[in-house]
GULOKOL-812645 format. One record per atom (N, C-alpha, C, CB): x, y, z. Coordinates in steps of 0.001 Angstrom, whole numbers, padded with zeros to 6 digits, always signed. Atoms other than C-alpha are relative to their C-alpha. Glycine has a CB too. Layout:
XYZ ...
END
This chain:
+000302+000718+001411 +081301-000287-066839 -001363-000573+000379 +001195-001285-000538 +001484+000377-000301 +077673-001623-067413 +000159-001078-001246 -001392+001420-000123 +000039+001247+000902 +077564-005302-068959 -001333-000531-000003 +000977-001122+000445 +001052+001093+000098 +074682-007074-070113 +000187-001253-000684 -001062+000487-000572 -000092+001158+000318 +074255-010697-070631 -001067-000514-000698 +000253-000615+000944 +001008+000864+000367 +072158-012611-073201 +000148-001558+000199 -000220+000266-001306 -000323+001199-000467 +072374-016073-071802 -000702-001023-000831 -000295-000093+001398 +000353+000850+001209 +071750-018319-074864 +000765-001337+000003 +000328+000779-001342 -000680+001331+000193 +072418-022175-075123 -000250-000794+001108 +001470+000083-000201 +000365+000913-000985 +071088-023758-071963 -000490-001395-000345 -000929+000591+000710 +000821+001164+000429 +068857-026085-073632 +000978-000925-000990 -001435+000556-000815 -001061+000602+001042 +071545-026870-076519 +001054-000754+000855 +000791+001237-000959 -001136+000503-000762 +074103-027500-073659 -000626-001350+000332 +000481+000942+001329 +000325+001294-000349 +071916-030262-072324 -000469-001053-000898 -000823+000101+000837 +000279+000832+001177 +070721-031704-075496 +001440-000582-000444 -000753+000900-001221 -001361+000381+000433 +074559-031839-076525 +000511-001225+000983 +001024+001355+000080 -000406+000967-001041 +075194-033979-073318 -001125-001223+000327 +000281+000872+001338 +001144+000840-000257 +071909-036141-073644 -000537+000078+001567 +000420-001482-000387 +000602-000271-001051 +070718-034562-070692 -001516+000575-000012 +000832+000774+000566 +001428-000891-000134 +067054-033268-069744 +000291+001312-000224 -000748-000040+001440 -000119-001517+000310 +066610-029728-070884 +000320+000761+001291 -001385+000598-000644 -000039-000886-001013 +065978-028502-067517 +001522-000114+000880 -001323-000315+000888 -001362+000033-000410 +069425-029577-066294 +000855+001062-000676 +000553-001334-000261 -000868-001092+000857 +070926-027070-068949 -000366+001407+000861 -000560+000113-001897 +000335-001221-000627 +068914-024524-067174 +000530+000200+001394 -001395+000120+000019 -000854+000115-001336 +070299-025498-063701 +001439+000499-000092 +000089-001502+000464 -001661-000233+000223 +073769-025576-064988 +000073+001954-000350 +000697-001253-001819 -000428-001339+000217 +073232-021952-066377 -000242+000900+001093 -000594+000516-001127 +000115-000864-001215 +071765-020550-063221 +001349-000083+000900 -001308-000481+000877 -001297+000143-000584 +075021-021940-061580 +001265+000922-000729 +000306-001561-000078 -000782-000880+000662 +076971-020046-064297 -000355+001424+000266 -000050-000286-001349 +000450-001355-000507 +075037-016836-063562 +000417+000244+001368 -001489+000156-000059 -000457-000390-001414 +076115-016955-059829 +001430+000176-000265 -000309-001123+001224 -001338-000148+000216 +079678-017447-061093 +000427+001329-000532 +000407-000994-000834 -000129-001077+000610 +079467-014561-063142 +000095+001229+000622 -000804+000028-000716 +000056-000998-000950 +078266-012343-060633 +000993+000201+000897 -000979-000119+000638 -001345-000240-000917 +081061-013051-058403 +001520+000489-000809 +000316-001573+000787 -001076-000588+000671 +083504-012481-061207 -000109+001544-000422 +000212-000809-001159 +000382-001281+000299 +081765-009196-061906 +000224+001058+001255 -001458-000085-000445 -000648-000449-001092 +082425-008341-058291 +001432+000259+000391 -000343-000650+000686 -001656+000089-000033 +086081-009256-058434 +000625+001000-001101 +000564-001666-000384 -000601-000800+000902 +086495-007130-061551 -000555+001526+000222 -000264-000584-001426 +000574-001496-000435 +084753-003997-059892 -000921+000274-001382 +001446+001397+000284 +000784-000462+000816 +082175-004003-062583 -001216+000498+000579 -000180-000850-000878 +000853-000745-000756 +079411-001368-061775 -001466-000461-000271 +000223+001454-000288 +001389+000819+000178 +076304-003035-063277 +000010-001155-000944 -001126+000926-000531 +000160+001253+000815 +075576-006286-064602 -001385-000447-000121 +000783-001118+000573 +001662+000431+000058 +072268-007601-066047 +000187-001267-000619 -001159+001045-000971 +000261+001138+000574 +070992-011020-067238 -001151-000060-000516 +000153-000920+000707 +001288+000144+000643 +068276-011712-069602 -000374-001384+000271 +000013+000323-001520 +000308+001117-000571 +066843-014574-067766 -001299-000743-000660 -000149+000317+001393 +001258+000604+000802 +063306-014965-069669 -000520+000970-000621 -001104-000657+000774 +000658-001004+001073 +061780-013047-072704 -001532-000278+000330 +000437-000363-001791 +001614+000043-000037 +058111-012263-072716 -000526-000908-000969 -000677+001390-000295 +000321+001217+001050 +058181-014494-075902 +000153-001286+000505 +000879+000002-001218 -000491+001308-000713 +059594-017385-073955 -001430-000321+000769 +001505+000244+001170 +001146+000290-000925 +056506-017192-071474 -001248-000342-000901 -000313+001294+000994 +001212+000156+001115 +053924-017017-074370 +000213-001375-000710 +000026+001294-001241 +000078+001155+001055 +055420-019933-076465 +000634-001317+000683 +000883+000415-001457 -000351+001017-000621 +057028-022202-073933 -001033-001087+000741 +000803+000535+000785 +001052+000719-000584 +055271-025286-072386 -000118+000149+001433 +000118-001328-000302 +000102-000250-001320 +053858-024974-068979 +000731-000854+001011 -001258-000018+000259 -000792+000712-000883 +055847-027693-067537 +001624+000694-000162 -000139-001690-000405 -001317-000556-000127 +059276-026038-068694 -000084+001458+000694 +000676+000067-001450 +000323-001063-000808 +057819-022721-067343 +000273-000217+001345 -001264+000339-000139 +000181+000184-001512 +056966-024219-064025 +001492-000334+000693 -001130-001311+000290 -001470+000284-000478 +060658-025466-063682 +000888+001262+000179 +000735-000938-001052 -000609-001186+000137 +061997-022210-064616 -000461+000889+001164 -000281+000570-001342 +000569-000972-001084 +059875-020225-062140 +000603-000535+001276 -001709+000036+000090 -000497+000595-001075 +061027-022796-059487 +001480+000211-000101 -000422-001408+000092 -001177-000399-000068 +064415-022243-060439 +000373+001488+000153 +000490-000488-000978 -000316-001583-000455 +064314-018470-060206 -000163+000258+001327 -000889+001047-000657 +000210-000070-001476 +062921-018815-056764 +001323-000421+000635 -001222-000949+000498 -001074+000581-000648 +065904-020881-055797 +001406+000854-000191 +000108-001442-000537 -001082-000874+000377 +068489-018556-057631 -000171+001357+000872 -000036+000274-001628 -000034-001287-000582 +067001-015377-055966 +000300-000231+001517 -001358+000783-000260 -000246+000391-001511 +067401-017316-052540 +001638+000124+000178 -000597-001707+000371 -001483-000003-000039 +071102-017874-053376 +000818+001282-000215 +000429-000897-000969 -000841-001261+000315 +071889-014522-054830 -000160+000997+001225 -000519+000747-001448 +000233-001103-000950 +070411-012667-051805 +001230-000141+000946 -001483-000109+000800 -001432-000046-000858 +073555-014169-049698 +000901+000850-000915 +000776-001646+000296 -001233-000666+000775 +075932-012817-052461 -000380+001269+000045 +000316-000446-001524 +000279-001407-000041 +074142-009610-052421 +000225+000520+001399 -001415+000285-000464 -000501-000535-000995 +074488-009206-048811 +001361+000036+000366 -000546-000398+000781 -001431+000089-000210 +078018-010183-048678 +000823+001067-000826 +000455-001418-000367 -000773-000837+001003 +079145-008151-051723 -000685+001590-000039 -000102-000802-001600 +000552-001240+000035 +076686-005107-051099 -000438+000332-001248 +000818+000918+000445 +000609+000142+001298 +074945-005798-054210 -001454+000518-000088 +000041-001429-000386 +001398-000096-000010 +071778-004066-055003 -000614-000512-001341 -000390+001428+000278 +000850+000756+000825 +069190-005967-056836 -001154+000730-000818 -000570-000974+000842 +001036-000855+000639 +066889-004710-059581 -000439-001192-001103 +000644+001632-000706 +000683+000900+001075 +064573-006355-062202 -000662+001041-001087 -001252-001055+000739 +000777-000659+000833 +063084-005119-065474 -000827-000947-000784 +000767+000841-000795 +000929+001008+000890 +060314-006590-067708 -001349-000026+000655 +000598-001613-000080 +001120-000037-000384 +056720-007216-067220 -000384-001102+001073 -000699+000003-001089 -000045+000949-000816 +056521-009091-064106 -001526-000526+000408 +000827+000482+001101 +001362+000480-000150 +052788-009286-064094 -000360-001507-000702 -000907+001129-000631 +000089+001353+000760 +053174-012357-066404 +000581-000889+000740 +000614-000069-001335 -000531+000919-000800 +054865-014124-063712 -001147-000563+001118 +001259+000664+000638 +001072+000697-000900 +053238-016351-060883 +000250+001286+001111 +000381-001916+000613 -000151-000993-000890 +052566-013996-057977 +000936-000278+001111 -001208+000328+000470 -000749+000310-001154 +054709-015573-055352 +001503+000057-000616 -000460-001487+000693 -001462-000503+000504 +057879-014980-057948 -000037+001326-000032 +000470-000469-001409 -000098-001591-000037 +056767-011371-058229 +000497+000543+001456 -001550+000683-000336 -000237-000553-001427 +056836-010880-054449 +001296-000254+000497 -000938-000558+000995 -001553+000346-000133 +060266-012825-054426 +001014+001191-000591 +000308-001455-000886 -000608-001094+000660 +061582-010242-056916 +000148+001084+000729 -000617+000350-001060 +000270-001282-000697 +060075-007267-055068 +000617-000085+001292 -001488+000320+000146 -000781-000031-001345 +061495-008402-051760 +001308-000078-000250 -000320-001077+000958 -001356-000041+000115 +064985-008904-052837 +000677+001321-000579 +000330-001103-000779 -000381-001274+000451 +064857-005451-054611 -000013+000926+001279 -000969+000504-001164 +000214-000878-001386 +063573-003854-051238 +001135-000095+000811 -001227-000468+000917 -000866+000372-001139 +065940-005702-049037 +001478+000461-000346 -000077-001616+000282 -001437-000342+000473 +069091-004726-051162 +000027+001630-000587 +000468-001171-001311 +000084-001258+000804 +068013-001195-052295 +001117+001031+000736 -001675+000644+000013 -000853-000934-000440 +070643+000669-050214 +001330-000510+000042 -000389+000484+001205 -001470+000586+000464 +073704-001413-051399 +000492+000643-001148 +000003-001530-000362 -000653-000830+001201 +076023+000463-053621 +001203-000474-000668 +000376+001316+000442 -001067+000534+000673 +078936-001843-054517 -000318-000104-001394 +000385-001239+000534 +000292+000405+001225 +077332-003166-057629 -001469+000050-000138 +000560-001283-000267 +001383+000419+000397 +073939-003271-059492 -000140-001288-000642 -000567+000942-000883 +000164+001550+001180 +072540-006761-060809 -001438-000075-000168 +000584-001813+000714 +001192+000047+000548 +069698-006649-062736 -000440-001416-000857 -000011+001195-000819 +000535+001428+000630 +067547-009516-063837 -001263+000492-000968 -000608-001240+001371 +000978-000304+000881 +065574-009080-066997 -000957-001068-000239 +000551+000394-001149 +001067+001134-000055 +062374-011414-066716 -001191+000391-000408 -000219-000563+001283 +001300-000280+000618 +059384-011351-068648 +000071+001265-000807 -001101+000113+001056 -000645-001464+000769 +061387-008601-070870 -000291-000456-001324 +001858+000449+000202 -000228+000093+001597 +061213-007884-074566 +000201+001460-000224 -001351-000684-000990 -000246-001399+000382 +062675-004629-076100 -001002+000723-000481 +000912+000113-000876 +001249-000673+000644 +059592-003678-077993 -001020+000145+000962 -000589-000780-001180 +001235-000188-000925 +057030-004561-075233 +000398+001050+001111 -000472-001474+000724 -000456-001020-001324 +059337-002262-072675 -000654+001364-000631 +002039+000179+000342 +000102-001028+000488 +058928+000503-075393 -001651+000313-000007 +000750-000053-001244 +001162-000306+000150 +055188+000020-075753 -000791+000151+001313 -000481-000866-000835 +000385-000137-001174 +054574-000275-072073 +000324+001345+000449 +000491-000972+000752 -000313-001505-000282 +056334+003078-071716 -000835+001016-000505 +001240+000350-000484 +001120-000985+000545 +054134+004713-074191 -001254+000061+000616 -000331-000274-001323 +001215-000034-000722 +051150+003577-072257 +000131+000836+001100 -000430-001266+000411 -000235-000775-001108 +052508+004973-069234 -000227+001690-000029 +001360-000330+000312 +000091-001301+000521 +052921+008303-071158 -001269+000644+000047 +000404+000003-001249 +001590-000281+000354 +049214+008255-072395 -000774+000126+001295 -000724-001268-000912 +001004-000132-001254 +047652+007467-068921 +000711+000950+000915 -000330-001495+000829 -000460-001208-000395 +049972+010343-067492 -000519+001071-000414 +001079+000116-000203 +000521-001175+000647 +048509+012631-069757 +001155+001132-000490 -001011+000639+001031 -001399-000568+000371 +051996+013784-070792 -000290+000639-001346 +001260-001183-000101 +000131-000784+001325 +051914+016549-073597 +001275-000646-000932 +000160+001850+000284 -000962+000634+000937 +053754+014759-076471 +001269+001060-000431 -000879-000482-001364 -001051-001060+000221 +055610+018089-077330 +000762-000052+001022 -000438+001353-000176 -000975-000253-001035 +057385+017941-074166 +001051-001298+000431 -000861+000457+001247 -000736+001232-000134 +059037+014501-074790 +001198+000244-000911 -000864-001316-000396 -001204+000246+001075 +062470+014018-076257 +000682-001397+000416 +001251+001334+000046 -000755+001321-000256 +065008+010996-076273 +000319-000080+001408 +001328-000135-000825 -000438+000217-001495 +066109+011609-072658 -001345-000146+000511 +000915+001258+000782 +001303-000085-000805 +062777+012426-071091 -000815-001412-000250 -000949+001383-000519 +000822+001439+000447 +061372+009050-072701 +000450-000862+000951 +000311-000689-001558 -000573+000911-000841 +063825+007258-070488 -000847-000206+001333 +001389+000453+000276 +000809+000069-001482 +061822+008164-067355 -001131-001076-000091 -000781+001563+000429 +001071+001053+000104 +059055+005519-068640 +000224-001094-000289 -000840+000187-000722 -000414+001252+000363 +061081+002768-069455 +000374-000599+001316 +001119+000010-001046 -000391+000836-001222 +061737-000076-066956 +001566+000334+000116 -000331-001744-000208 -001402-000092+000052 +065457+000176-067821 +000568+001415-000197 +000457-000858-001049 -000536-001421+000167 +065582+004056-068069 +000932+000531+001195 -001242+000984-000135 -000695-000628-000800 +067131+004734-064807 +001324-000493+000148 -000605+000064+001058 -001443+000406+000284 +070303+002737-065699 +000684+000520-001209 +000078-001414-000107 -000816-000544+001224 +073045+003962-067864 +000090-000854-001217 +001410+000256+000397 +000010+000887+001331 +073250+002638-071433 +001314-001288+000379 +000480+001210-001647 -001025+001006-000359 +075260-000847-071411 +001188+000421-000891 -000494-001579-000261 -001035-000071+000888 +078856-000490-072564 +000281-001117-000834 +001049+000287+000633 -000219+001186+000492 +079112-004126-073416 -001289-000874-000056 +001032-000578+000754 +001067+000818+000034 +076323-006497-074390 +000764-001584-000509 -001229+000722-001093 -000636+001397+000183 +077445-010415-074315 -001114-000941-000431 +000715-000563+001385 +000900+001053+000428 +075643-012962-076320 +000551-001185+000029 -000496+000165-001220 -000538+001183+000237 +076477-016526-075871 -000855-000899-000975 +000219-000610+001265 +000792+000855+000726 +075316-019572-077970 -000036+000095-001427 -001181+000106+000422 -000276+000055+001302 +076612-018536-081391 -001094+000905-001095 +000026-001527-000258 +001015-000748+000976 +073505-016383-082853 +000581+001487+000188 -001818-000159+000478 -000512-001243+000320 +074770-013114-084108 -001345+001080-000054 +000855-000146-001447 +001090-000817-000177 +071755-010816-082937 -000454+000594+001165 -000867-000550-000368 +000351-000496-001317 +070320-008525-080272 -001168-000525+000658 -000161+001327-000054 +001421+000434-000432 +066858-009933-080032 -000812+001149+000580 +000068-001143+001090 +000511-001250-000741 +065951-006361-078927 +000083+000148+001635 -001462+000109-000359 -000528-000160-001358 +067802-006544-075626 +000391+001450+000138 +001224-000960+000287 -000429-001457-000253 +067939-002967-074114 -000037+000651-001325 +001485+000150+000666 +000063-000498+001304 +066598-001903-077325 +000038+001520-000407 -001094-000496-000455 +000122-001426+000195 +066100+001876-076713 +001436+000554+000243 -001110+000657+000991 -001359-000742-000233 +069529+002568-075197 +001267-000666-000498 +000210+000215+001477 -001187+000684+000445 +071956+000181-077128 +000664+000671-001116 -000302-001351-000378 -000433-000441+001157 +072676+002661-079712 +001428+000067-000242 -000510+001115-000176 -001403-000151+000080 +076364+002868-078895 +000515-001046+000694 +000508+001244+000479 -000424+001242-000584 +076622-000437-077094 +001170-000824-000815 -001262-000860+000129 -000875+000777+000417 +079630-002838-077942 -000589-001460+000152 +001239+000284+000693 +000623+001413-000133 +078746-006389-078788 +001112-001125+000085 -000973-000312-001295 -000877+001086+000082 +080699-009618-077941 -000996-001296-000224 +000957-000078+001366 +000764+001282+000297 +079351-012845-079646 +001038-001090-000053 -000847+000064-001403 -000687+001292-000088 +080651-016207-078668 -000838-001144-000485 +000420-000266+001401 +000488+001278+000356 +079885-019771-079980 -000299-000839+001546 +001210-000774-001053 -000003+000819-001323 +080347-020852-076220 -001614+000054+000505 +001156+000751+001249 +001311+000006-000725 +076992-021867-074483 +000032+000520+001234 -000538-001242+000141 +000020-000562-001359 +075877-020195-071484 +000591-000810+001067 -001321+000277+000380 -000573+000607-001082 +076643-022908-069189 +001501-000395+000137 -000687-001032+000142 -001518-000057-000112 +080113-023098-070305 +000847+001309-000126 +000495-000843-000998 -000443-001117-000035 +080642-019420-070130 +000732+000200+001352 -001021+000862-000286 -000774-000227-001414 +083513-019292-067361 +000984+001026-000454 +000813-001441+000716 -000884-001028-000226 +086349-017010-066395 +000655+000264-001460 +001057-000397+001174 -000872-000502+001578 +088403-017243-069811 -000975+000747-000797 +000569-001420-001130 +000885-000741+001017 +085314-016236-071805 -000444+001380+000564 -001325-000878-000362 +000554-001257-000568 +084377-013614-069388 +001000+001246-000161 -000323-000238+001544 -001028-001014+000277 +087790-011863-069611 +000207+000319-001495 +001303-000458+000582 +000074-000338+001413 +087761-012330-073553 -001035+001019-000394 -000244-001194-000749 +000938-000911+000280 +084744-010363-073648 +000107+001292+000512 -001074-000443+000328 -000619-001217-000270 +086116-007620-071356 +001109+000600-000939 +000512-000146+001229 -001140-000616+000758 +089146-007396-073453 -000456+000628-001335 +001095-001080-000289 +000568-000457+001407 +086970-006996-076609 -000456+001392+000104 -001245-000900-000515 +000531-001581-000253 +085548-003543-074999 +001373+000813+000080 -000999+000232+001617 -001306-000478-000156 +089349-002692-074206 +000377+000715-001394 +000992-001212+000403 -000588-000382+001133 +090139-002886-077678 -000909+000838-001109 +000518-001216-000534 +000924-000427+001150 +086816-001455-079514 +000446+001679+000131 -001924-000436+000290 -000005-001312+000208 +087037+002142-080838 -001151+000654+000251 +000353+000253-001134 +001241-000404-000402 +084131+003999-079242 +000205+001546-000248 -000394-000474+001528 -000008-001575+000202 +083467+007527-080662 -001387+000839+000401 +000288+000280-001609 +001234-000476-000329 +079658+007543-079758 -000572+001183-000999 +000112+000460+001420 +000457-001026+001138 +078749+009252-083111 +000504+000962-000362 -000954+000493+000106 -000746-001073+000508 +081234+011853-083190 +000947-000014-000964 +000519+000478+000832 
END
């Protein structure tokens, strides 16, 4: 099973509790660590988390981004321990050239250190946008001098960041918004969605199992 999580609601969680917004991000990171452990426990093959959109990088304040980058570094350090313990292969998608060089190196380091692990794949979408991914894939095709007549829906996957992964079975979005925001845009044709009003920092084991059960009850015919 392949699960993608759109982690929405960190800042609203903090505001509702009269806390500084960065504390919402901090609690959200803790929730992400917990969900990784639940995925291992439930034998999920692939799980991903949309941690930071390209538009977030372009639109949020430098102060908030600096905190987020620091939090990502901390998260990667913690998740490395979990990856080693649980034999998790770490991957990332998105335009990481938008990130500080130190964070780029940390992402690449963890990817390299865990590349041979096979129990589960953990993907972090960072500096990611669905439309941007397709545009960058098109640029790669042009730069490679590929004959457009040789392209089809399947071969196009080779140029996407996410193309080496199977389509998501379930996309979970917390925070109450009922939209996909372009997440895994090219491959989500037959993905099932689970929307919940629960904010990401409160997305605990009970909600996790509700999401999994929604997939069990879905009628999936993949266009047939």
